[in-house]
C-alpha positions in Angstrom: 149.5 130.0 111.1 151.1 126.3 110.2 151.9 123.9 113.4 155.8 124.0 112.0 155.5 127.7 111.6 154.3 128.3 114.9 156.8 125.6 116.8 159.8 127.2 114.8 158.6 130.6 116.1 158.0 129.3 119.8 161.8 127.3 119.6 163.1 130.4 118.3 162.0 133.1 120.9 162.4 130.3 123.9 159.1 130.8 124.5 158.2 127.8 126.6 154.3 128.5 127.0 153.9 128.3 123.3 155.8 125.1 122.9 153.5 123.7 126.1 150.7 124.6 123.9 152.0 123.4 120.1 153.3 120.1 121.9 150.5 117.1 122.6 150.9 115.9 125.9 151.6 112.4 124.4 154.9 113.9 122.1 157.5 111.6 121.9 160.9 113.1 120.3 163.4 110.8 118.9 166.4 112.6 117.8 168.9 111.5 115.1 171.9 110.7 118.1 172.2 109.5 121.1 169.8 106.8 120.7 167.1 108.5 123.5 163.8 109.2 123.5 162.5 112.8 124.7 158.8 113.7 125.9 157.4 117.3 126.2 158.6 117.6 129.9 161.9 117.4 128.4 161.6 119.8 125.6 160.0 122.3 127.8 163.0 121.9 130.4 165.9 122.3 127.8 164.1 125.3 126.0 163.7 127.0 129.6 167.3 126.2 130.1 168.9 128.4 127.7 171.5 127.6 125.3 169.3 126.0 122.6 170.0 125.4 119.2 169.8 128.1 116.8 168.5 127.5 113.3 168.6 129.2 110.1 167.0 128.8 106.9 163.9 127.0 108.0 161.9 125.5 105.7 158.8 123.6 105.5 159.0 121.4 102.9 155.1 119.7 103.3 152.5 120.0 105.8 149.1 118.5 106.2 146.8 118.3 109.2 148.4 114.3 109.6 152.1 114.9 109.2 154.7 117.5 108.4 158.5 117.6 106.7 160.6 120.5 107.6 164.7 121.3 107.1 166.6 123.9 108.5 170.5 125.3 109.3 171.1 123.9 113.0 173.8 125.4 114.5 174.8 124.1 118.3 175.4 126.3 121.5 178.3 123.8 122.5 180.1 125.0 119.4 180.0 121.3 117.7 180.1 120.9 113.9 176.5 122.6 112.4 173.7 120.1 110.8 171.6 120.5 108.0 168.8 118.8 109.7 165.5 117.0 108.4 162.5 116.8 110.6 159.4 114.5 110.3 156.6 115.0 112.6 152.9 114.0 113.2 150.0 115.7 114.7 147.2 114.6 116.5 144.5 117.1 117.7 146.1 120.2 116.0 149.4 119.7 118.1 153.0 117.9 117.5 152.5 114.2 119.0 155.8 113.0 117.7 159.4 114.1 115.9 161.9 112.6 114.5 165.0 114.0 112.5 167.8 113.3 110.7 170.9 115.3 109.7 174.2 115.5 107.7 176.9 117.3 109.6 178.4 120.2 107.6 182.1 121.6 107.7 183.1 124.7 109.3 183.5 126.7 105.8 180.0 125.5 104.2 177.9 128.3 102.8 174.2 128.2 102.0 173.9 128.6 98.2 173.0 132.0 97.2 174.0 134.2 100.6 176.8 135.8 99.0 
């Protein structure tokens, strides 16, 4: 299984043990909002607290041993506008060492092409 697919599965299932194995101890997350940087313990704490964003149409656009690019539609637990999120990931020792996202807010009435 690819590193990104394993991460997506662990995130979707709220599996903090699996996430702890997938994220490198030096992991850094730079999200597209807030100007904050998070580490491995921040992500594990966030997921263990519940209310995590839900993703649909997860796609791995590119992945090799060094980097990966993924895209998904993300719906937030707080009811804010869903977003199309592009993620760039770097790998080290077979784990995710960094992740950076960019996003486009979607209208409330968006429809994924082909979903009708």
